N, C-alpha and C positions, 0 to 999 in steps of 0.2 A: 436916687429915686427908685423906690421899690415898686415892682410890678404886682398887679393883682393876679389871682389865680387864672382868671379868664384871659388876661393879657399874656401871661406866661404860656398858656396852652396855645394861644393864637400865634405867638412868636415861634414856638416849636413846630407848629404845623407849617408855617411859612418856611422855616429852616429845612424841614423834611422835603418839602417840594423843591426847594432850591438845590439841596444836596442829593436829590434823586435824579437830577438831570444827567450826570455822568452815566448812571446805569441805563437809562433809556437811550442815551446816545450810543452806547456800546452795543445794546441789543439791536438797534437799527443797523448799525455798521456790520455786526455779526450776521444778521439776516441777509443784507445785501451781498456780503462776501460769499456766503454759502450758496445762495441762489445763483450768483454769477458763476461760481466754480462748477456747480452741477450742470448748468446749461452749457458751459464751455466744454465740459467733458463729453456730454451727449453730442454736441455739434462736431467736435474733433473726431469722435469715434465714428460717427456716420460718414464723415468725409474720408477717413482712413479706409473704411470698409465698404464704401459705396459700390465699387466695381464688383466685389464678391457678393454683395446683397442682391445685385441684379440677377445673379444665378442662384438665389436662395441659399447662399452659404452663410447661415446665421452664426456659425462658429467664428467666422471672421469678425463679426461685431463684438463678440466676447473678447477676442484678442485685442481688438482696437480699443475697447474700454479700458483694459489693463494698461495699454500704452498711453492712453490719454490721461489716466489718473496720475502718471508720473510727470505731467506737464503742469506748469504754474501760470500759464497765460491767463487762466480764469481769474486769478487774483488781481490782475492789473486793472480791469474796469472799475471794481468797487473802490480801489485805492485812489484812482484818478477822480472818479465821481465824488468820493468822500472829500477829497482835497478841494474840489471846486465848491461843494456845498459849504464846507467850513469857511472858505474864503468869502463867500457871499454872506454867510451868517455873521461872522465876526468882523467883517469889514477890514480894509487894508490898515487902518489905524491900529487896531488891536494886534495885527500881525507884526507891525513895525515896532510898536511901543511895548508889547508884552511878549509875544512868542519869540521874536528875534532880538529881544533886549539883551544887551551885553552886560556882564558883571565884571568881576576881576579878570585881569589878563591871566591866561593859563601859561604856567612855566613848564618847560620840558620835563624837568625832574618830578614836578608835581603830577603831571599827566602819567608818567611811568608808574608812580606810586599807586594812583587810582586804577590804572590798567591792571596792575598785579592783584589788587584787592578784587577787582571786577572778575578777572579770569580765574583767580583762586577759588571763587565761589563755585565754579564748575567742578572742582575737586570734591566739595561737599555733596554736590548733586550726584556725582559718580559713586561716592561712598554710600549714600542713601540707596542708590539703585542696586549696588552690590549686596547690601544687607537685605534688601527686599528679595533679591534673587536667592540668597542663602535660605531665608525663611520659607520661600515658596518651594525650593528644591526639596526640603524636608517633607513637603506635602505632595511631592511628585509633579510639581508644576514649575514653569519658568516664565520670566517676564522680559528677559534680555532681548530675545528676538523681536518681540512685539514693540519694545521701546525703540530699538534700532529702526524698525519699519516706520515709526512715527517721526524720526529725525529727518530733517530735510536733506535730500541728496542733491548736490549741485553738479551732477554729471551732465545735465543738459542746460542749454543756455537760459531757458525760461526760469528754471529754479535758481540758477546762479544769480540772475538779475534780481529775482524777487527776494530770495533769502539774504543775499549779500548787500543789496542796495535799496530796493524799493521798500521792503518791510521795515528796515531800521528807520528810514526817513518818515514813512507814513505813521508808524507806531509812535515815534517820538513826537511828531506833530500832534497826534491824537491824545496821547497820555501826558507827556511832559509839556506840550504846548497848550492845547485846548483845555484839558481837565485841570492840570496843575496850575497854570497861570490864571485861569478863571476863579480858582478857589484860594488864591493868595490872600484876599481880604480876611479870610478866616484863620490865617496863620500859616507861616511858611512850612512848618513841620507837618501840620495837618494836610496841607495841599500836597506835599510830597508823599505822605502815607496814602491819601485817597487816589493818587495817580498810580502808586506802586501796587496796592492791593488788587484792584481790578486788572491791572496789567498781568499779575500772576495768574489770577483766575481765568483771564481771557485765553490763556494757552490751552485750557480745556482738558488737561490730563494731570494726574497726581505725580507724574515723574518730573515734568517740567515746571509746574506751577510754583512750588516752594522756591526753586532757584530763581524763577522769573520775578517773584516778589522781592527777593533779596537784591538782585541786580537792579530792579526797579527803584529801590531806595537809593542806590548809588547813582543811577542815572538822574533821579530827581534832584539829588544833591548837586550834581554837576551842572544841571540845567539852571538851578536856582543860584548857584554861586558863580558860575562862569557864563555859560550860554548853552542853548539847545543844540547848537552846532557841534560842540564838544561831546554832548550826549549821543548825537547821531554817529559821530566818528567812533566812539567806544562801542556802540551797538554793532556797527559795521565790522570792526576789527574782530569782535567776538564771533560773529556769524561766519565771516570769511576765514578766520584762522582755524576755528574748531570744526566747522562744517565743511570746509573746502581744503585749505592748505594742508592740515594735518592728514587728512585722508589721501590727498595726492602724494604727499611725501612718503607715506607708509604703504602705498597701494601694492607695490611689488614684494613687500615683506610678508613673511608668515604671519598668520593672524595673532598668534601669541606674542611675537616680537613687536608687531605694530601696536597691540594693546599695551604692552609694557612701556613703549616709548611715549605713548599718549598719557599714560598714568604718571610717568616721570615728569613730563612737561607740566601737567596740571599740578603735581605735587610741588614743583619748583615755584610756580606762581602762588600756590597756597602758602608756602613758607614765607616768601617775600611779602605777600599781602598781610600775613599775620604779624610780621615784624613791623610793617608800616602802621597797622592798627594799634599795636602796643605803643609805638613811639608817639603816635598822634592821639592817644586816648584822652588826654586832658583837653585838647582842642575839640575833639568830638563831643565830649561831655558838655563843654561850655556852649558849643554850637547848638546842641539839642536843648539845653536849658534856657537858651535865649528866648525861644518861642515854644513853650510846651503845648501839647495838644489839649484843647479844651474838651472835657468829657461830654458836655452837652452837644457840641458839634459832632463828636464821634458817635454818640447815641443816635442823633438825628440822621446821620449818614447811613448807619446800618439798618435803621428801621424805616427808611424812606421807601416808597413804593418802587422806585427805579432800582434801588440796590437789592431789595428782596427778590424781585422778579428776575433780575440779572443773575443773582446767586442761585436761584432755583433752576434756571435754564442751564447755566454753566455747570452746576453741581450734577445735574442729570447727565450732561455730556461727559463729565469726569468719570461717573460710574460706568457708563456705556463704554467709554474708551478703555477703562481699566479692565473690564471683562474681555474686551477685544484683544488686549495686550497679553493676557495670561494664557499660556498654552501648556498642554501636557508635555512632560519630558518623553 
């Protein structure tokens, strides 16, 4: 049955509204997170500097603000509140039958292969960062110091708990759970893409976003093929290994030696991951072709109000962050 032009336009409007929900949802969560972090930093700074403020020592407040900015406790309230809201919104049935649905059993060898592909993508990210540094050095600028400042440091308990455990759990529930599972009726591959693309953009800077998009595709595949629990585990391993374990193991070494070790580890994962992709290329091609992404759905997603506003806000944040990262040599 063929649709009339008016029926076709009405159907696309309805699709745009439906596919704009992820963008609006992420904007609300992003706003909650930033307000919470801002208020927590102010509260913690005033608590730290209260005694000195009684004696009009306002420099103590500045020092306390810098200390409070290294804390991650402000991320906990929106994560917990968001979890409660999603639970009330989607109801226990959706969580049990969709978000926590189990697919094929994960084999140890298969998990190791996916882990190598996953961590090997970090090597691509570091290559891109190194190339950007070379180009900027020719112009008398640098981006490395600013990029390192944006990377989460797990030296304190709050950041360790957030970056290593809470963020992987909440982000997987939000992106691979709520967004991806809700969009499965439009096609598995489309749902994976629509969860991975905003996942990359949500990181808010041009250094992390491309890498986050690629790993988001892998996490989406794992959640769809196996379960969201395995996606959470991969996410945790990535954050704990590369943001915590590697730094701790190389802490006492000279900077150049530590950097070389990290590069070698990432290169090893990249080589093994590349071999895995080559060996599995036919399976990957068949898996992609089973449910190709419908162009109409893709167009409605990118031209929906939620996606457009989300991209404008996060694009502005990327530009601001990029200028903040670039420093003169």
